[in-house]
C-alpha positions in Angstrom: 30.5 -63.3 -89.0 27.5 -62.3 -86.9 27.0 -65.8 -85.6 30.6 -66.0 -84.4 30.2 -62.7 -82.7 27.0 -63.8 -80.9 28.8 -66.9 -79.6 31.8 -64.8 -78.5 29.5 -62.2 -76.8 27.5 -64.9 -74.9 30.7 -66.7 -73.9 32.2 -63.4 -72.7 29.1 -62.8 -70.6 29.3 -66.2 -69.1 33.0 -65.7 -68.1 32.2 -62.3 -66.7 29.4 -63.8 -64.6 31.5 -66.7 -63.4 34.6 -64.7 -62.6 32.6 -62.1 -60.8 30.9 -64.8 -58.8 34.3 -66.3 -57.9 35.4 -62.9 -56.6 32.1 -62.0 -54.8 31.6 -65.3 -53.2 35.3 -65.6 -52.2 35.0 -62.2 -50.4 31.6 -63.1 -49.0 32.9 -66.2 -47.2 34.0 -63.9 -44.4 30.3 -63.1 -43.6 28.3 -66.2 -42.5 25.3 -66.8 -44.7 26.1 -64.2 -47.4 28.1 -66.6 -49.4 25.2 -69.0 -49.6 22.8 -66.3 -50.7 25.3 -65.2 -53.4 25.6 -68.8 -54.5 21.9 -69.1 -54.9 21.8 -65.7 -56.8 24.6 -67.1 -59.1 22.5 -70.2 -59.9 19.5 -67.9 -60.7 21.7 -65.7 -62.9 23.2 -68.7 -64.8 19.6 -69.9 -65.5 18.6 -66.4 -66.7 21.7 -66.1 -68.9 21.0 -69.5 -70.4 17.4 -68.5 -71.0 18.5 -65.3 -72.7 21.1 -67.2 -74.8 18.7 -69.8 -76.0 16.4 -67.2 -77.6 19.3 -65.9 -79.7 21.4 -68.9 -80.6 20.7 -72.3 -82.2 21.0 -75.5 -80.2 24.5 -76.3 -81.5 25.7 -72.8 -80.8 24.2 -72.9 -77.3 25.9 -76.2 -76.6 29.2 -74.8 -77.8 28.8 -71.8 -75.5 27.9 -74.1 -72.6 30.9 -76.3 -73.1 33.4 -73.5 -73.8 32.1 -71.5 -70.8 33.2 -74.4 -68.5 36.3 -75.3 -70.6 38.8 -74.3 -67.9 37.0 -76.7 -65.5 37.0 -79.5 -68.0 40.7 -79.1 -68.7 41.5 -79.0 -65.0 39.3 -82.0 -64.2 40.7 -84.0 -67.1 44.3 -83.2 -66.0 43.5 -84.5 -62.5 41.5 -87.6 -63.5 43.9 -88.6 -66.3 47.5 -89.5 -65.4 48.8 -86.1 -66.4 50.3 -85.3 -63.0 53.8 -85.8 -64.3 53.3 -83.4 -67.1 54.7 -80.5 -65.1 55.7 -79.5 -61.6 52.7 -77.1 -61.7 50.2 -80.0 -62.0 50.2 -80.5 -58.3 48.1 -77.4 -58.0 45.4 -78.4 -60.5 43.0 -79.6 -57.7 43.3 -76.2 -56.0 42.7 -74.5 -59.3 39.6 -76.6 -59.9 38.4 -75.7 -56.4 38.9 -72.0 -57.3 36.9 -72.6 -60.5 34.1 -74.2 -58.5 34.1 -71.4 -55.9 30.6 -70.0 -56.9 29.0 -73.3 -55.7 31.4 -74.2 -52.8 29.1 -72.6 -50.2 26.3 -75.0 -51.2 28.7 -77.9 -51.1 29.9 -76.9 -47.6 26.3 -77.5 -46.4 26.6 -81.2 -47.2 27.5 -83.8 -44.6 31.2 -84.6 -44.3 31.1 -88.1 -45.7 34.1 -89.8 -47.2 34.1 -92.2 -50.2 37.1 -94.3 -51.1 39.2 -92.3 -48.6 38.4 -88.9 -50.0 35.8 -86.4 -48.9 32.5 -86.2 -50.8 33.2 -82.6 -52.0 36.3 -83.9 -53.8 34.1 -85.9 -56.2 31.5 -83.2 -56.4 34.0 -80.8 -57.8 34.5 -83.0 -60.8 30.7 -83.3 -61.3 30.1 -79.6 -61.0 31.7 -78.7 -64.3 29.5 -80.8 -66.5 26.5 -80.0 -64.3 27.0 -76.3 -64.8 27.3 -76.8 -68.5 24.1 -78.9 -68.6 22.3 -76.4 -66.3 23.2 -73.6 -68.7 21.9 -75.6 -71.6 18.7 -76.8 -69.8 16.5 -73.9 -71.2 17.0 -75.3 -74.7 16.0 -78.8 -73.5 12.9 -77.4 -71.9 12.0 -75.4 -75.0 12.3 -78.4 -77.2 10.2 -80.5 -74.8 7.5 -77.8 -74.7 7.5 -77.5 -78.5 7.2 -81.2 -79.0 4.3 -81.3 -76.6 2.5 -78.4 -78.2 3.1 -80.0 -81.7 1.7 -83.3 -80.5 -1.5 -81.7 -79.1 -2.5 -80.1 -82.4 
């Protein structure tokens, strides 16, 4: 039962971090430059949270937290990319909900050039890539730990 509680507590911490960043960065967009600073702080905090989590959970548990943390983004992205638009009248708004989910990193995306690809702006495609990228970024401390352990084991 303790293992399930650890996963739940880290998952809750991830959601609190993400939803707080959505609110803070959404409000900070009225002040030029502050939203970019908060986006960078968010990236740092996600890294620190992933580092803290990897010390307490196994690799599988950490992967589960990383995927479940971004599960709303995965569901929204899949509903947009797969032909699920006719599932409900509400599905028209899924792209806007995905943009809201990606709000913590939108200030950094807004700094990119305004290129278009296949008739859509570049940020449209980046929104789909941000969800797995955030999961992988959260999980990266585990990958680095394994790489360092394999190097130290090989040098003995």
